[in-house]
C-alpha positions as CSV (number, residue, x, y, z in Angstrom):
1,M,-0.2,0.0,0.3
2,F,1.6,3.8,-1.0
3,C,0.7,7.0,1.1
4,L,-1.4,9.1,-0.9
5,G,0.6,12.2,0.2
6,C,4.2,10.8,-1.0
7,N,3.3,8.4,-3.4
8,Q,5.6,6.4,-1.5
9,V,5.3,2.3,0.1
10,I,3.9,2.9,3.6
11,D,6.0,0.2,6.1
12,M,3.8,-1.3,8.3
13,K,6.3,-0.9,11.4
14,N,6.3,2.8,11.1
15,G,3.6,5.2,12.0
16,F,0.6,5.8,9.3
17,L,-3.1,6.5,9.5
18,Q,-5.9,5.3,7.2
19,C,-9.3,7.8,6.4
20,K,-12.7,6.3,7.5
21,Q,-14.4,7.7,4.4
22,C,-11.8,6.7,1.2
23,R,-9.5,4.6,2.6
24,N,-6.7,5.7,1.6
25,Y,-3.3,5.8,3.8
26,Y,-0.6,8.1,5.0
27,H,2.3,8.7,6.5
28,Y,2.2,10.4,9.7
29,E,4.7,13.0,8.6
30,C,3.1,13.6,5.7
31,L,-0.3,15.2,7.7
32,N,2.7,17.5,9.8
33,I,1.8,15.0,12.6
34,G,5.5,15.0,15.1
35,H,5.9,11.3,16.6
36,E,4.6,12.5,19.5
37,Q,1.5,13.5,18.8
38,Y,1.1,10.9,16.2
39,S,2.0,8.3,19.8
40,A,-0.8,10.5,21.7
41,L,-3.0,9.8,19.2
42,S,-5.9,6.6,20.8
43,A,-7.0,3.6,19.1
44,Q,-10.6,5.2,18.7
45,Y,-9.4,8.4,17.1
46,R,-7.3,6.4,14.7
47,A,-9.8,4.0,13.6
48,T,-12.6,7.3,13.2
49,W,-9.5,9.5,11.3
50,Q,-10.4,10.8,8.0
51,C,-8.6,12.7,5.7
52,P,-8.4,16.3,5.2
53,S,-10.3,15.8,2.0
54,C,-13.0,14.1,2.7
55,N,-13.6,16.2,5.7
56,N,-13.6,19.6,3.7
57,I,-16.3,17.4,1.5
58,T,-14.9,18.8,-1.4
59,R,-14.7,17.0,-5.0
60,R,-11.0,16.8,-5.5
61,T,-8.6,14.1,-7.4
62,R,-6.1,11.8,-6.1
63,S,-3.8,14.2,-6.1
64,N,-1.3,14.8,-3.2
65,L,-1.4,19.0,-4.7
66,N,-4.5,19.7,-2.1
67,T,-2.7,17.7,0.9
68,P,-1.4,19.4,3.6
69,V,1.9,17.8,3.1
70,R,5.7,18.5,2.3
71,Q,6.0,20.4,-1.2
72,A,9.7,19.5,-0.9
73,Q,8.8,15.9,-1.0
74,V,6.3,16.0,-3.7
75,P,7.7,14.5,-7.0
76,T,7.5,16.9,-9.7
77,S,8.8,14.4,-13.0
78,D,6.9,11.9,-14.5
79,E,9.6,9.6,-13.1
80,S,7.8,9.8,-9.7
81,M,4.4,8.3,-11.2
82,N,5.8,5.2,-12.5
83,M,4.1,2.2,-11.1
84,S,7.2,0.1,-10.6
85,F,9.7,0.8,-7.7
86,D,12.7,-1.5,-8.6
87,S,14.6,1.3,-8.9
88,S,13.0,3.5,-6.6
89,P,14.9,4.9,-3.5
90,P,14.1,4.3,0.2
91,P,11.5,6.8,1.3
92,T,13.3,9.0,3.5
93,H,10.6,10.6,5.9
94,A,11.8,14.4,7.4
95,T,9.6,15.0,10.4
96,V,8.0,18.2,9.7
97,P,7.1,20.5,12.8
98,S,3.3,20.5,13.2
99,T,1.4,24.3,13.5
100,K,-1.1,24.5,15.9
101,S,-2.5,27.2,14.3
102,N,-2.9,25.2,10.8
103,I,-4.7,22.3,12.6
104,V,-6.6,24.4,14.6
105,T,-7.9,26.7,11.3
106,M,-8.3,23.3,9.7
107,D,-10.5,22.1,12.1
108,N,-12.7,25.4,11.7
109,I,-13.4,25.7,8.7
110,R,-14.3,21.7,8.5
111,D,-16.9,23.2,11.5
112,L,-17.8,26.1,9.5
113,L,-18.4,23.5,6.3
114,D,-20.4,20.9,8.0
115,Q,-23.0,23.4,9.8
116,R,-23.3,25.1,6.4
117,L,-23.9,21.4,4.8
118,N,-25.9,20.5,7.3
119,A,-28.3,23.4,8.1
120,S,-28.8,23.0,3.6
121,M,-29.3,18.8,3.5
122,S,-31.3,19.0,6.4
123,T,-33.9,21.8,4.4
124,L,-33.2,20.0,1.6
125,M,-33.7,16.8,2.9
126,D,-37.5,18.0,4.7
127,K,-37.9,20.0,1.0
128,F,-37.9,15.6,0.0
129,R,-39.6,14.6,2.6
130,S,-42.5,16.9,1.5
131,I,-42.7,16.7,-2.4
132,L,-41.9,12.8,-1.8
133,K,-44.6,12.7,1.3
134,E,-47.3,14.8,-1.7
135,E,-46.7,12.5,-4.5
136,V,-47.0,9.3,-2.6
137,K,-50.6,10.9,-1.6
138,K,-51.1,11.6,-5.2
139,L,-49.9,8.0,-6.4
140,V,-51.9,6.4,-3.2
141,K,-55.4,8.3,-4.3
142,T,-55.0,8.2,-7.8
143,E,-54.7,4.3,-7.2
144,I,-57.4,4.0,-4.9
145,D,-59.8,5.9,-6.9
146,S,-58.9,3.8,-9.9
147,V,-59.7,0.4,-8.2
148,V,-62.6,1.5,-6.8
149,Q,-63.8,2.7,-9.9
150,Q,-63.0,-0.3,-10.9
151,L,-65.1,-2.0,-8.3
152,K,-67.8,0.4,-8.7
153,N,-67.9,-0.8,-11.9
154,E,-67.8,-4.9,-11.7
155,F,-70.5,-4.2,-8.7
156,T,-72.8,-2.3,-11.4
157,M,-72.1,-5.2,-14.2
158,T,-73.1,-7.5,-11.1
159,T,-76.3,-6.1,-9.9
160,D,-77.2,-5.7,-13.4
161,Y,-77.0,-8.8,-13.9
162,I,-78.5,-10.3,-11.1
163,C,-81.8,-8.2,-11.5
164,A,-81.9,-9.4,-15.2
165,D,-82.3,-12.8,-13.9
166,V,-84.5,-12.0,-11.0
167,A,-86.8,-10.1,-13.3
168,D,-86.5,-13.6,-15.7
169,L,-87.5,-15.5,-13.1
170,K,-90.6,-13.3,-12.0
171,S,-91.9,-13.6,-15.6
172,E,-90.9,-17.5,-15.5
173,M,-93.0,-17.7,-12.1
174,K,-95.5,-16.3,-13.5
175,N,-96.0,-18.3,-16.7
176,I,-95.2,-21.5,-14.3
177,R,-97.9,-20.0,-11.9
178,A,-100.2,-19.0,-15.1
179,C,-99.5,-22.9,-15.8
180,V,-100.0,-25.0,-12.5
181,K,-103.3,-23.5,-12.2
182,T,-104.0,-24.2,-15.5
183,L,-102.6,-27.9,-15.0
184,E,-105.2,-27.9,-11.6
185,A,-108.1,-26.8,-13.8
186,E,-107.7,-29.4,-16.1
187,N,-106.8,-31.8,-13.6
188,T,-110.0,-30.9,-11.9
189,R,-112.1,-31.3,-14.8
190,L,-110.4,-34.5,-16.1
191,L,-111.0,-35.9,-12.2
192,K,-114.7,-35.3,-12.4
193,E,-114.8,-37.0,-16.2
194,I,-113.0,-40.2,-14.7
195,N,-115.4,-40.0,-11.7
196,S,-118.6,-39.7,-14.3
197,L,-116.8,-42.6,-16.7
198,N,-116.6,-44.7,-13.3
199,S,-120.0,-44.2,-12.4
200,R,-120.8,-44.6,-15.6
201,L,-118.8,-47.4,-16.1
202,S,-120.1,-49.4,-13.2
203,S,-123.4,-48.9,-14.0
204,S,-123.2,-50.2,-17.4
205,E,-121.4,-53.4,-15.4
206,K,-124.5,-53.8,-13.0
207,L,-126.9,-53.7,-16.0
208,T,-124.8,-56.5,-17.6
209,R,-124.2,-58.7,-14.9
210,S,-128.3,-58.2,-13.6
211,L,-129.2,-61.3,-15.5
212,N,-125.7,-63.3,-13.7
213,L,-126.0,-65.7,-10.3
214,E,-123.1,-66.6,-9.2
215,I,-122.5,-70.0,-6.9
216,Q,-118.6,-69.8,-4.9
217,A,-117.1,-72.7,-3.0
218,V,-118.6,-75.5,-4.7
219,P,-116.1,-78.0,-5.5
220,E,-114.4,-78.6,-9.3
221,R,-115.3,-82.6,-10.3
222,K,-114.4,-84.1,-14.2
223,N,-117.0,-84.1,-16.5
224,E,-119.0,-82.4,-14.1
225,N,-123.2,-80.9,-15.2
226,I,-123.0,-77.4,-13.8
227,L,-127.3,-77.8,-15.4
228,A,-128.1,-80.3,-13.3
229,M,-126.3,-79.1,-10.2
230,F,-127.8,-75.6,-10.7
231,K,-131.4,-77.6,-10.6
232,S,-130.5,-79.4,-8.2
233,L,-129.9,-76.2,-5.9
234,C,-133.5,-74.9,-7.0
235,K,-135.3,-77.9,-6.2
236,S,-133.5,-77.9,-2.4
237,V,-134.7,-73.9,-1.8
238,N,-137.8,-75.0,-3.1
239,T,-137.6,-72.7,-6.7
240,E,-138.7,-73.8,-9.7
241,I,-136.6,-72.4,-12.7
242,K,-137.4,-73.6,-16.5
243,D,-134.8,-75.2,-18.6
244,D,-135.7,-71.6,-21.3
245,Q,-135.5,-69.4,-18.7
246,I,-131.5,-70.7,-17.7
247,I,-129.8,-68.7,-21.0
248,S,-126.3,-70.3,-19.9
249,C,-124.1,-72.6,-16.6
250,R,-120.8,-72.2,-16.6
251,R,-117.4,-71.5,-14.3
252,V,-115.0,-68.6,-14.9
253,A,-111.5,-68.0,-14.0
254,K,-110.2,-67.1,-10.9
255,L,-108.9,-63.0,-10.1
256,D,-105.6,-64.7,-8.5
257,P,-104.7,-68.8,-10.2
258,K,-102.6,-69.1,-7.0
259,K,-105.3,-70.0,-5.1
260,D,-106.7,-72.9,-4.1
261,R,-110.6,-72.2,-3.8
262,P,-112.3,-73.6,-6.5
263,R,-114.0,-71.4,-9.7
264,N,-117.4,-69.9,-8.8
265,I,-120.2,-70.8,-11.1
266,L,-121.8,-68.1,-12.9
267,I,-125.5,-68.5,-14.2
268,T,-127.0,-66.5,-16.6
269,L,-131.0,-66.3,-16.3
270,S,-133.3,-64.7,-18.8
271,N,-134.4,-62.3,-16.4
272,S,-133.3,-60.3,-13.4
273,R,-136.2,-61.1,-11.3
274,L,-135.3,-64.6,-11.5
275,R,-131.7,-64.0,-9.9
276,Y,-133.5,-62.1,-7.1
277,Q,-136.0,-65.1,-7.0
278,V,-133.4,-67.7,-6.4
279,I,-131.4,-65.5,-4.0
280,S,-134.6,-64.7,-2.0
281,A,-135.1,-68.5,-1.7
282,C,-131.2,-69.3,-0.6
283,R,-131.8,-67.1,2.2
284,R,-134.6,-68.0,3.7
285,F,-133.5,-71.8,3.7
286,N,-130.7,-71.1,5.1
287,K,-132.9,-69.5,8.1
288,S,-135.2,-71.7,8.0
289,T,-132.4,-74.5,8.9
290,N,-130.2,-73.5,11.0
291,E,-128.3,-77.2,11.6
292,Q,-127.0,-77.6,8.0
293,Y,-126.9,-74.3,6.2
294,L,-126.5,-74.9,2.4
295,N,-123.7,-77.0,1.1
296,S,-122.5,-79.5,-1.7
297,S,-125.2,-81.9,-0.8
298,H,-128.2,-79.5,-1.9
299,L,-126.3,-79.7,-5.7
300,G,-126.5,-83.1,-5.7
301,L,-122.6,-84.1,-4.7
302,T,-122.4,-87.0,-2.5
303,S,-119.0,-86.4,-1.4
304,S,-118.4,-84.5,1.6
305,S,-120.2,-81.4,1.9
306,C,-119.5,-78.1,2.5
307,K,-120.9,-74.7,2.9
308,V,-121.3,-72.7,-0.8
309,Y,-122.7,-69.2,-1.5
310,V,-125.2,-67.6,-3.7
311,C,-125.3,-64.1,-4.8
312,E,-125.4,-61.8,-7.1
313,H,-122.6,-61.3,-9.8
314,L,-120.6,-58.3,-9.0
315,S,-118.4,-56.7,-10.6
316,P,-114.1,-56.4,-9.1
317,E,-114.8,-53.0,-7.7
318,C,-117.9,-54.0,-6.0
319,K,-116.2,-57.2,-4.6
320,Y,-113.5,-55.2,-3.5
321,L,-115.6,-53.0,-1.3
322,H,-118.1,-55.9,-0.5
323,A,-114.8,-57.4,1.3
324,A,-113.2,-54.3,3.2
325,T,-116.7,-53.8,4.3
326,R,-116.7,-57.1,5.9
327,L,-113.4,-56.1,7.7
328,K,-114.8,-52.7,8.7
329,A,-118.2,-54.9,9.9
330,K,-116.4,-57.2,12.3
331,E,-113.9,-54.0,13.4
332,L,-116.8,-52.0,14.5
333,K,-119.0,-55.1,15.6
334,F,-121.6,-54.4,13.1
335,K,-124.3,-57.0,13.0
336,Y,-125.0,-57.5,9.2
337,V,-123.3,-56.5,6.0
338,W,-125.2,-57.4,2.9
339,V,-125.1,-56.5,-1.3
340,K,-128.4,-56.1,-3.3
341,Y,-128.9,-54.9,-6.7
342,G,-125.1,-54.0,-7.2
343,R,-124.7,-52.4,-3.7
344,V,-123.7,-52.6,-0.7
345,Y,-125.3,-52.0,2.8
346,M,-124.5,-52.9,6.7
347,R,-126.6,-52.8,9.8
348,K,-125.5,-52.3,13.3
349,D,-127.7,-54.4,15.3
350,D,-132.0,-55.2,14.1
351,R,-133.1,-51.8,15.7
352,A,-130.4,-49.7,13.7
353,G,-130.7,-48.7,10.1
354,H,-129.0,-50.0,7.0
355,I,-125.9,-47.8,5.6
356,L,-125.6,-48.0,1.9
357,V,-121.2,-47.9,1.5
358,K,-120.6,-45.8,-1.2
359,N,-116.7,-45.9,-1.5
360,V,-113.6,-46.8,0.2
361,D,-113.3,-43.7,1.9
362,F,-116.9,-43.8,3.0
363,L,-116.0,-46.7,5.4
364,N,-112.9,-44.5,7.4
365,N,-115.6,-41.9,8.3
366,I,-118.0,-44.1,9.1
367,S,-115.6,-44.9,12.2
368,N,-117.3,-42.6,15.2
369,L,-120.8,-43.8,14.3
370,G,-119.5,-47.3,15.1
371,K,-117.9,-46.1,18.7
372,E,-121.4,-44.5,19.2
């Protein structure tokens, strides 16, 4: 390393000072500091020491012309700037007496410059801070206003879209309500028509079955003569039916083929009066002979006898209603249930009046009547 004052190599064994600011080295002799003064310098002072160039805070080149060093040792020839030190003579350092007045003057100049520069820098920094603060405020305000306006626009677009969707939904709901009302009215009308058609169909079925007589639970046999069995039945109940009054005699298929119950016998007579004549005779026979009800032996079957039933030929709907009425009568402890002219009746006891059962819903409504 070289001394910036004399441009000579610095021996680390000899005294030197390094500037804290520019990090350059100087012989203490080149700084007009005596040996005793150098020895008296503290380590802290040496660590924070600044060269006169950095103390003056002026622009300068790395030259020894402005450095308060000995002019006699400042090289003037070009050879002195040669960086090769092979032929350079060893540096000779002469102790230059330090003048106390020069040090004081330099300190005063330094303090004065520091005060002026500090005041100027403080004012400039205050102005800079104020300007920077205003610019930052403007920039932040501009950015915030831009973001807020963008959010407003997006919110407006969103609300407009939602309002349009809500309006469409309201219109669609209005149309749906109108359609539902129309469908409800149409459904009511169709239900009325269905009930009317069911009533007409029921009447038609009753009319077509008005000539039919049904005999149930008669055991089936091969090569059986149904006409002879019916005549034997009429004879047993003391009712005379001529052959020309019998239109047909046959067994009909079962609704549930899996059941073991025999197929019913269907007798078609010439008029409904004959049908009720036979049914009434069978009822009188059952009432008059309490010990032996109408059974298969009265139809001419010699095998083991079993009870048989003679009734009207009912439609499937009427049969279902008749079965439901019998269950309800058993539950409510009604004494009588019967069918006449395709209608189902029930009676609580001998003193009570008869009740016409119109449908299954009617059975659910008479529960309280049976408990009275």
